[in-house]
VEXLUMTOR-906906 format. One record per atom (N, C-alpha, C): x, y negated, z; residue in three letters. Coordinates in steps of 0.1 Angstrom, whole numbers, padded with zeros to 4 digits, always signed. Example, Ala and Ser with C-alpha at 12.3 -4.5 7.8 and 13.67 -1.06 7.14 Angstrom:
// VEXLUMTOR-906906
+0132+0057+0078ALA+0123+0045+0078ALA+0132+0033+0078ALA+0128+0022+0071SER+0137+0011+0071SER+0129+0000+0079SER
END
This chain:
// VEXLUMTOR-906906
+0087-0667+0230UNK+0073-0665+0226UNK+0068-0663+0242UNK+0080-0661+0249UNK+0075-0658+0269UNK+0067-0671+0273UNK+0083-0681+0270UNK+0078-0693+0275UNK+0074-0697+0271UNK+0069-0703+0258UNK+0058-0708+0247UNK+0046-0705+0260UNK+0044-0694+0260UNK+0028-0681+0265UNK+0029-0693+0280UNK+0038-0691+0288UNK+0046-0697+0305UNK+0036-0711+0296UNK+0041-0723+0293UNK+0039-0736+0288UNK+0024-0735+0289UNK+0023-0726+0283UNK+0006-0732+0272UNK-0004-0726+0282UNK-0001-0718+0294UNK-0009-0717+0308UNK-0009-0723+0317UNK+0003-0730+0319UNK+0006-0738+0325UNK-0003-0750+0322UNK-0008-0758+0312UNK-0013-0767+0307UNK-0027-0768+0308UNK-0036-0752+0306UNK-0043-0749+0304UNK-0052-0754+0291UNK-0069-0762+0291UNK-0075-0761+0279UNK-0072-0773+0273UNK-0068-0783+0289UNK-0067-0793+0284UNK-0059-0805+0284UNK-0046-0797+0277UNK-0037-0798+0280UNK-0033-0810+0270UNK-0035-0802+0252UNK-0032-0811+0245UNK-0045-0826+0243UNK-0056-0823+0251UNK-0058-0837+0251UNK-0054-0850+0255UNK-0050-0843+0268UNK-0041-0854+0280UNK-0035-0859+0269UNK-0021-0850+0262UNK-0015-0863+0254UNK-0019-0869+0246UNK-0027-0864+0241UNK-0036-0874+0228UNK-0036-0886+0236UNK-0043-0887+0243UNK-0053-0897+0252UNK-0049-0907+0261UNK-0035-0902+0259UNK-0023-0904+0271UNK-0016-0917+0261UNK-0014-0919+0245UNK-0009-0928+0238UNK-0022-0939+0243UNK-0003-0948+0243UNK-0007-0961+0240UNK-0013-0975+0234UNK-0011-0968+0218UNK-0011-0969+0209UNK-0020-0962+0206UNK-0027-0968+0188UNK-0029-0956+0175UNK-0016-0954+0167UNK-0002-0958+0165UNK+0005-0953+0161UNK+0013-0945+0172UNK+0016-0945+0182UNK+0017-0935+0190UNK+0007-0918+0188UNK-0003-0925+0192UNK-0019-0913+0189UNK-0015-0907+0179UNK-0012-0914+0173UNK-0004-0907+0157UNK+0004-0898+0155UNK+0015-0905+0166UNK+0028-0894+0164UNK+0025-0882+0171UNK+0016-0882+0180UNK+0015-0877+0190UNK+0009-0861+0185UNK-0002-0871+0177UNK-0009-0855+0166UNK-0001-0848+0160UNK+0006-0851+0153UNK+0018-0850+0144UNK+0021-0839+0156UNK+0031-0842+0164UNK+0042-0840+0172UNK+0028-0823+0174UNK+0018-0827+0177UNK+0008-0816+0183UNK+0007-0805+0173UNK+0007-0807+0158UNK+0004-0798+0153UNK+0015-0796+0146UNK+0026-0797+0147UNK+0040-0789+0144UNK+0041-0779+0155UNK+0037-0784+0168UNK+0042-0777+0180UNK+0032-0766+0179UNK+0014-0767+0169UNK+0001-0758+0169UNK+0009-0742+0158UNK+0013-0749+0147UNK+0020-0746+0136UNK+0032-0736+0139UNK+0040-0742+0147UNK+0053-0733+0153UNK+0044-0720+0160UNK+0038-0722+0171UNK+0027-0717+0175UNK+0022-0705+0168UNK+0017-0713+0156UNK+0009-0700+0146UNK+0024-0686+0144UNK+0031-0696+0140UNK+0043-0686+0131UNK+0047-0675+0145UNK+0046-0680+0153UNK+0055-0672+0160UNK+0041-0660+0162UNK+0029-0667+0166UNK+0026-0654+0165UNK+0022-0645+0156UNK+0019-0652+0143UNK+0023-0640+0133UNK+0037-0630+0129UNK+0046-0640+0133UNK+0058-0628+0137UNK+0058-0618+0145UNK+0052-0620+0159UNK+0046-0616+0171UNK+0036-0604+0164UNK+0028-0605+0159UNK+0022-0597+0153UNK+0027-0583+0146UNK+0035-0591+0137UNK+0043-0581+0126UNK+0050-0574+0132UNK+0054-0578+0142UNK+0062-0567+0150UNK+0058-0560+0159UNK+0045-0561+0163UNK+0042-0553+0171UNK+0029-0544+0160UNK+0028-0543+0151UNK+0028-0538+0135UNK+0039-0533+0138UNK+0051-0537+0132UNK+0060-0525+0126UNK+0067-0520+0142UNK+0068-0522+0152UNK+0067-0513+0164UNK+0058-0501+0162UNK+0044-0502+0164UNK+0034-0493+0160UNK+0032-0481+0146UNK+0035-0488+0139UNK+0042-0482+0124UNK+0052-0469+0131UNK+0068-0478+0141UNK+0078-0474+0135UNK+0073-0461+0150UNK+0059-0468+0161UNK+0063-0450+0169UNK+0050-0441+0161UNK+0043-0446+0155UNK+0034-0434+0152UNK+0049-0427+0140UNK+0058-0426+0131UNK+0065-0420+0128UNK+0074-0413+0141UNK+0076-0418+0147UNK+0088-0417+0158UNK+0078-0406+0163UNK+0065-0404+0163UNK+0055-0390+0168UNK+0051-0381+0159UNK+0053-0383+0144UNK+0053-0378+0135UNK+0063-0367+0134UNK+0077-0376+0137UNK+0089-0372+0137UNK+0089-0356+0148UNK+0084-0361+0159UNK+0087-0355+0170UNK+0073-0339+0167UNK+0064-0341+0164UNK+0061-0330+0157UNK+0062-0318+0151UNK+0065-0329+0138UNK+0077-0319+0131UNK+0087-0314+0132UNK+0096-0320+0148UNK+0107-0310+0149UNK+0099-0299+0158UNK+0089-0303+0168UNK+0081-0292+0173UNK+0077-0277+0165UNK+0065-0282+0150UNK+0070-0276+0141UNK+0077-0263+0142UNK+0090-0270+0137UNK+0105-0269+0130UNK+0107-0254+0148UNK+0109-0265+0154UNK+0112-0254+0172UNK+0102-0242+0172UNK+0089-0244+0170UNK+0082-0235+0170UNK+0085-0220+0163UNK+0088-0224+0146UNK+0095-0216+0140UNK+0100-0209+0138UNK+0112-0213+0142UNK+0122-0216+0144UNK+0127-0200+0151UNK+0115-0205+0171UNK+0115-0192+0173UNK+0111-0182+0174UNK+0096-0185+0167UNK+0090-0168+0157UNK+0096-0166+0149UNK+0110-0168+0142UNK+0116-0157+0132UNK+0129-0150+0137UNK+0132-0157+0156UNK+0140-0154+0162UNK+0135-0141+0165UNK+0120-0142+0169UNK+0114-0127+0177UNK+0108-0125+0168UNK+0108-0126+0156UNK+0108-0117+0142UNK+0113-0105+0142UNK+0128-0116+0138UNK+0142-0112+0135UNK+0144-0097+0150UNK+0139-0099+0159UNK+0139-0094+0174UNK+0130-0085+0174UNK+0126-0085+0172UNK+0115-0075+0169UNK+0120-0065+0164UNK+0125-0073+0145UNK+0126-0065+0136UNK+0139-0054+0134UNK+0147-0063+0143UNK+0158-0049+0150UNK+0157-0041+0156UNK+0144-0042+0164UNK+0142-0034+0182UNK+0137-0022+0164UNK+0124-0027+0160UNK+0123-0013+0149UNK+0129-0007+0143UNK+0134-0015+0139UNK+0150-0009+0125UNK+0161+0003+0139UNK+0159+0002+0150UNK+0168+0013+0160UNK+0157+0020+0157UNK+0146+0019+0167UNK+0138+0032+0170UNK+0132+0038+0158UNK+0130+0029+0145UNK+0131+0043+0129UNK+0146+0053+0136UNK+0155+0046+0135UNK+0168+0054+0127UNK+0167+0063+0140UNK+0167+0062+0158UNK+0170+0071+0162UNK+0154+0083+0155UNK+0142+0078+0158UNK+0132+0083+0153UNK+0138+0094+0139UNK+0144+0089+0128UNK+0144+0102+0123UNK+0157+0108+0119UNK+0171+0101+0128UNK+0180+0114+0130UNK+0171+0120+0137UNK+0161+0122+0152UNK+0153+0134+0154UNK+0151+0139+0152UNK+0136+0130+0140UNK+0138+0143+0128UNK+0145+0149+0121UNK+0152+0144+0118UNK+0164+0153+0106UNK+0171+0167+0116UNK+0172+0161+0126UNK+0176+0172+0140UNK+0168+0181+0140UNK+0153+0179+0143UNK+0140+0189+0143UNK+0138+0192+0133UNK+0141+0187+0118UNK+0141+0202+0108UNK+0150+0209+0105UNK+0164+0205+0112UNK+0169+0211+0108UNK+0170+0222+0112UNK+0168+0221+0128UNK+0165+0237+0138UNK+0151+0240+0135UNK+0145+0235+0126UNK+0134+0242+0121UNK+0138+0253+0108UNK+0143+0248+0103UNK+0149+0255+0087UNK+0162+0267+0093UNK+0171+0261+0105UNK+0173+0275+0109UNK+0166+0287+0118UNK+0153+0284+0124UNK+0145+0287+0128UNK+0136+0301+0115UNK+0134+0293+0108UNK+0136+0299+0093UNK+0141+0314+0087UNK+0153+0305+0091UNK+0164+0313+0087UNK+0160+0329+0090UNK+0164+0326+0104UNK+0164+0333+0115UNK+0154+0345+0114UNK+0142+0339+0117UNK+0131+0346+0112UNK+0128+0355+0102UNK+0134+0349+0086UNK+0138+0360+0076UNK+0145+0371+0079UNK+0156+0364+0087UNK+0167+0378+0087UNK+0155+0387+0093UNK+0153+0387+0105UNK+0146+0398+0116UNK+0136+0403+0110UNK+0126+0394+0095UNK+0115+0399+0089UNK+0118+0410+0080UNK+0137+0409+0075UNK+0142+0413+0065UNK+0146+0429+0072UNK+0153+0427+0088UNK+0153+0442+0100UNK+0145+0446+0096UNK+0131+0444+0105UNK+0122+0453+0103UNK+0116+0463+0097UNK+0115+0455+0074UNK+0112+0459+0064UNK+0120+0469+0062UNK+0136+0467+0063UNK+0139+0479+0064UNK+0141+0488+0074UNK+0141+0490+0084UNK+0131+0502+0093UNK+0124+0506+0087UNK+0110+0499+0090UNK+0099+0506+0082UNK+0097+0513+0065UNK+0108+0509+0063UNK+0112+0516+0046UNK+0117+0530+0053UNK+0126+0529+0061UNK+0137+0537+0067UNK+0124+0551+0075UNK+0113+0545+0081UNK+0107+0559+0090UNK+0098+0557+0080UNK+0096+0553+0066UNK+0085+0557+0057UNK+0095+0569+0047UNK+0104+0563+0047UNK+0114+0579+0039UNK+0111+0593+0052UNK+0115+0591+0054UNK+0116+0603+0073UNK+0103+0607+0070UNK+0090+0599+0066UNK+0077+0608+0068UNK+0068+0611+0055UNK+0056+0617+0055UNK+0049+0618+0038UNK+0050+0606+0036UNK+0047+0604+0023UNK+0047+0592+0012UNK+0037+0587+0013UNK+0028+0573+0010UNK+0008+0576+0010UNK+0008+0578-0002UNK-0004+0587+0002UNK-0012+0594-0011UNK-0019+0579-0020UNK-0017+0582-0036UNK-0025+0576-0042UNK-0042+0578-0047UNK-0051+0575-0041UNK-0065+0576-0051UNK-0067+0579-0062UNK-0071+0593-0067UNK-0073+0595-0075UNK-0080+0588-0090UNK-0075+0587-0098UNK-0083+0571-0105UNK-0072+0559-0107UNK-0064+0560-0095UNK-0059+0548-0093UNK-0046+0539-0098UNK-0044+0526-0101UNK-0033+0522-0106UNK-0023+0526-0095UNK-0007+0527-0098UNK-0003+0527-0093UNK+0005+0513-0086UNK+0012+0508-0078UNK+0018+0494-0076UNK+0026+0491-0083UNK+0035+0496-0087UNK+0050+0492-0098UNK+0040+0492-0112UNK+0025+0496-0114UNK+0019+0497-0129UNK+0013+0488-0129UNK+0010+0480-0115UNK-0003+0468-0115UNK+0005+0454-0112UNK+0018+0459-0120UNK+0026+0440-0123UNK+0015+0433-0132UNK+0015+0419-0127UNK+0004+0414-0135UNK-0010+0414-0135UNK-0010+0422-0125UNK-0024+0427-0123UNK-0032+0426-0107UNK-0025+0423-0097UNK-0026+0430-0080UNK-0035+0415-0082UNK-0047+0419-0075UNK-0053+0403-0068UNK-0048+0392-0061UNK-0048+0388-0059UNK-0048+0379-0045UNK-0054+0381-0036UNK-0047+0376-0026UNK-0047+0379-0010UNK-0060+0373-0007UNK-0058+0355-0010UNK-0071+0345-0010UNK-0074+0337-0020UNK-0080+0331-0025UNK-0081+0325-0035UNK-0073+0313-0026UNK-0072+0304-0035UNK-0059+0292-0025UNK-0052+0282-0037UNK-0046+0275-0034UNK-0035+0266-0044UNK-0022+0273-0032UNK-0015+0274-0044UNK+0000+0282-0038UNK+0006+0262-0031UNK+0009+0264-0022UNK+0019+0253-0010UNK+0035+0253-0014UNK+0038+0266-0012UNK+0052+0270-0014UNK+0059+0281-0015UNK+0061+0281-0033UNK+0064+0285-0040UNK+0079+0300-0039UNK+0080+0303-0046UNK+0086+0320-0043UNK+0102+0310-0048UNK+0113+0316-0042UNK+0130+0314-0042UNK+0131+0299-0036UNK+0144+0293-0041UNK+0150+0279-0040UNK+0139+0269-0036UNK+0139+0264-0028UNK+0126+0255-0023UNK+0138+0238-0023UNK+0131+0226-0026UNK+0136+0218-0014UNK+0129+0209-0002UNK+0131+0211+0012UNK+0127+0203+0019UNK+0131+0184+0016UNK+0112+0178+0015UNK+0111+0167+0011UNK+0120+0164+0021UNK+0122+0157+0032UNK+0128+0157+0039UNK+0144+0155+0040UNK+0144+0166+0044UNK+0160+0164+0044UNK+0165+0164+0033UNK+0158+0166+0021UNK+0168+0170+0010UNK+0177+0177+0008UNK+0177+0190+0015UNK+0185+0205+0017UNK+0174+0211+0009UNK+0184+0221+0003UNK+0176+0239+0002UNK+0178+0248+0009UNK+0162+0257+0010UNK+0161+0268+0014UNK+0158+0280+0002UNK+0156+0291+0013UNK+0152+0303+0003UNK+0139+0307+0010UNK+0126+0309+0001UNK+0112+0311+0008UNK+0117+0324-0003UNK+0112+0336+0008UNK+0108+0349+0002UNK+0096+0352-0001UNK+0086+0338+0000UNK+0071+0344-0006UNK+0068+0336-0002UNK+0050+0332-0008UNK+0047+0321-0008UNK+0034+0318-0003UNK+0032+0306+0003UNK+0026+0300+0012UNK+0010+0293+0006UNK+0000+0299+0007UNK-0014+0296-0001UNK-0025+0296+0012UNK-0024+0282+0004UNK-0035+0268+0009UNK-0049+0276+0012UNK-0056+0282+0022UNK-0066+0284+0024UNK-0077+0283+0039UNK-0091+0280+0033UNK-0096+0276+0043UNK-0095+0287+0064UNK-0092+0284+0071UNK-0095+0286+0085UNK-0108+0294+0086UNK-0103+0307+0084UNK-0113+0321+0088UNK-0119+0326+0082UNK-0110+0322+0067UNK-0118+0330+0054UNK-0109+0342+0053UNK-0113+0348+0051UNK-0114+0364+0050UNK-0098+0369+0037UNK-0089+0379+0043UNK-0074+0380+0036UNK-0077+0393+0029UNK-0076+0399+0018UNK-0077+0412+0014UNK-0065+0416+0005UNK-0062+0431+0008UNK-0057+0439+0005UNK-0051+0435-0010UNK-0040+0434-0015UNK-0039+0434-0030UNK-0038+0447-0037UNK-0035+0460-0034UNK-0036+0468-0036UNK-0039+0481-0029UNK-0039+0493-0030UNK-0041+0503-0025UNK-0027+0504-0015UNK-0028+0504+0000UNK-0015+0506+0005UNK-0024+0516+0021UNK-0011+0513+0029UNK-0012+0521+0044UNK-0003+0508+0052UNK-0014+0510+0060UNK-0011+0497+0074UNK+0004+0501+0082UNK+0014+0497+0080UNK+0024+0501+0088UNK+0032+0494+0104UNK+0027+0478+0099UNK+0029+0476+0107UNK+0019+0463+0109UNK+0009+0457+0122UNK+0001+0453+0124UNK+0001+0448+0136UNK+0012+0432+0142UNK+0011+0427+0152UNK+0019+0417+0151UNK+0012+0410+0164UNK+0022+0396+0163UNK+0038+0395+0158UNK+0045+0391+0149UNK+0062+0384+0149UNK+0066+0371+0149UNK+0076+0371+0156UNK+0079+0357+0159UNK+0080+0351+0150UNK+0075+0343+0149UNK+0078+0330+0131UNK+0068+0329+0123UNK+0061+0346+0121UNK+0049+0348+0114UNK+0038+0343+0122UNK+0040+0345+0131UNK+0023+0351+0135UNK+0015+0360+0137UNK+0008+0367+0137UNK+0000+0374+0134UNK+0002+0383+0116UNK+0010+0396+0119UNK+0017+0399+0108UNK+0013+0413+0105UNK+0006+0413+0091UNK+0003+0428+0086UNK+0015+0429+0071UNK+0019+0449+0070UNK+0024+0447+0060UNK+0023+0462+0061UNK+0013+0463+0049UNK+0014+0475+0037UNK+0020+0482+0029UNK+0022+0494+0030UNK+0036+0502+0021UNK+0026+0507+0011UNK+0032+0506-0005UNK+0031+0513-0010UNK+0038+0520-0017UNK+0033+0532-0033UNK+0045+0541-0031UNK+0048+0533-0040UNK+0064+0542-0040UNK+0078+0535-0046UNK+0085+0524-0041UNK+0083+0523-0033UNK+0093+0520-0019UNK+0088+0502-0023UNK+0076+0502-0022UNK+0071+0486-0025UNK+0060+0483-0002UNK+0063+0471-0001UNK+0054+0469+0011UNK+0050+0451+0006UNK+0041+0449+0013UNK+0029+0434+0009UNK+0030+0435+0023UNK+0035+0417+0027UNK+0036+0416+0037UNK+0019+0406+0033UNK+0013+0406+0050UNK+0004+0388+0053UNK+0010+0386+0065UNK+0007+0369+0060UNK+0011+0364+0080UNK+0001+0353+0077UNK+0009+0344+0089UNK-0005+0337+0101UNK-0017+0338+0098UNK-0021+0352+0095UNK-0034+0353+0103UNK-0042+0354+0111UNK-0051+0345+0117UNK-0059+0344+0132UNK-0064+0357+0135UNK-0062+0367+0128UNK-0073+0376+0133UNK-0067+0393+0120UNK-0064+0404+0131UNK-0058+0412+0121UNK-0071+0426+0121UNK-0073+0428+0110UNK-0082+0438+0112UNK-0079+0451+0107UNK-0066+0454+0107UNK-0065+0469+0106UNK-0053+0472+0113UNK-0049+0484+0120UNK-0039+0492+0128UNK-0035+0504+0116UNK-0022+0498+0125UNK-0009+0515+0125UNK-0018+0524+0118UNK-0013+0531+0107UNK-0022+0544+0101UNK-0030+0544+0093UNK-0036+0530+0095UNK-0051+0533+0084UNK-0049+0526+0069UNK-0055+0534+0060UNK-0057+0536+0045UNK-0060+0522+0039UNK-0061+0513+0037UNK-0071+0506+0027UNK-0067+0504+0009UNK-0078+0505+0010UNK-0085+0500-0009UNK-0080+0487-0010UNK-0074+0489-0015UNK-0073+0470-0033UNK-0086+0460-0030UNK-0085+0455-0022UNK-0096+0444-0021UNK-0105+0443-0007UNK-0102+0453-0003UNK-0105+0449+0009UNK-0098+0444+0021UNK-0108+0442+0030UNK-0106+0426+0039UNK-0097+0434+0051UNK-0085+0430+0051UNK-0073+0434+0067UNK-0071+0423+0077UNK-0079+0415+0073UNK-0076+0402+0089UNK-0085+0391+0085UNK-0086+0378+0089UNK-0090+0362+0093UNK-0078+0357+0092UNK-0081+0347+0077UNK-0071+0333+0084UNK-0068+0320+0093UNK-0062+0315+0094UNK-0066+0300+0103UNK-0054+0301+0121UNK-0045+0309+0120UNK-0041+0309+0131UNK-0035+0296+0134UNK-0041+0292+0149UNK-0040+0279+0152UNK-0041+0267+0145UNK-0052+0269+0132UNK-0066+0261+0131UNK-0056+0259+0116UNK-0042+0266+0113UNK-0036+0267+0099UNK-0045+0268+0087UNK-0046+0252+0075UNK-0047+0262+0065UNK-0043+0269+0057UNK-0037+0277+0058UNK-0027+0285+0050UNK-0026+0303+0051UNK-0021+0311+0044UNK-0011+0321+0046UNK-0001+0321+0040UNK+0008+0332+0047UNK+0022+0332+0038UNK+0025+0352+0036UNK+0020+0353+0023UNK+0021+0368+0016UNK+0036+0370+0010UNK+0040+0379+0012UNK+0053+0385-0001UNK+0049+0401+0002UNK+0059+0406-0013UNK+0059+0415-0019UNK+0078+0416-0019UNK+0080+0435-0016UNK+0094+0437-0010UNK+0089+0450-0021UNK+0107+0452-0028UNK+0109+0466-0030UNK+0119+0468-0029UNK+0117+0483-0022UNK+0133+0485-0017UNK+0138+0478-0004UNK+0127+0467-0001UNK+0135+0461+0012UNK+0138+0447+0008UNK+0139+0443-0006UNK+0142+0429-0013UNK+0132+0425-0015UNK+0131+0408-0010UNK+0121+0405-0012UNK+0121+0402-0032UNK+0110+0399-0037UNK+0105+0400-0052UNK+0096+0389-0053UNK+0095+0383-0064UNK+0086+0368-0068UNK+0070+0377-0067UNK+0062+0369-0058UNK+0045+0378-0060UNK+0043+0368-0073UNK+0042+0359-0077UNK+0038+0351-0087UNK+0037+0363-0097UNK+0049+0373-0099UNK+0049+0379-0114UNK+0045+0391-0113UNK+0033+0390-0097UNK+0027+0405-0098UNK+0015+0399-0098UNK+0008+0390-0094UNK-0010+0387-0086UNK-0012+0382-0105UNK-0027+0386-0106UNK-0031+0382-0117UNK-0027+0367-0119UNK-0025+0363-0132UNK-0026+0348-0133UNK-0040+0344-0136UNK-0044+0328-0134UNK-0053+0317-0132UNK-0053+0311-0139UNK
END
């Protein structure tokens, strides 16, 4: 094809005419015309073949570009997947470390709760011993004794029980712990009421329980009110059932803690408070 194009270029547009008119006879003219026709036909076939090859190459080039784009897309997706996998492994590692830290923190908190409960037990025992050496609290005439008020005592606050009495399960650790009282949900700043007539034997800050108030009642009973934001009574004061003894909301907390003890041992407050 290259050689043919060079020849056509050298001959120019008048090449075929020169060949035709150089004939010496009509017979030679016919022969030369026949030969030129064959050459023209051959040129036409070469051009068609050339055009077909060009079209084929263009199609192959288009498919190659398409394959390159697909390859680039696949490489990009593979890189993204690798990055996602790497991010996932990193996140998993961070979450595992966080879970371990939280589990250790919860274990420490449960250990502290146990320690605080033991210290509170020691405090109640001491108060009980002091009470035995002093005059017992008097009960107002006509008032029902604490022991006779089982199932009739008013609630210290009106709210939902968040943590019950006795064996409880920590949902985070799956471990069990003992609760000596109940936690009652209440809005911060709400009034805390005495559940029965009694005498204040403790009114101060106590580690693990915040502001703590303890009332002594006849028959060896004590009621404990913890996590108060404010304490409204002092040691030695006598209070009546329903009287306000403090305010809830220690540190913005939306609950209070309440216990009933008999001879120093915790008992289930829900069996002593009025049913709702």
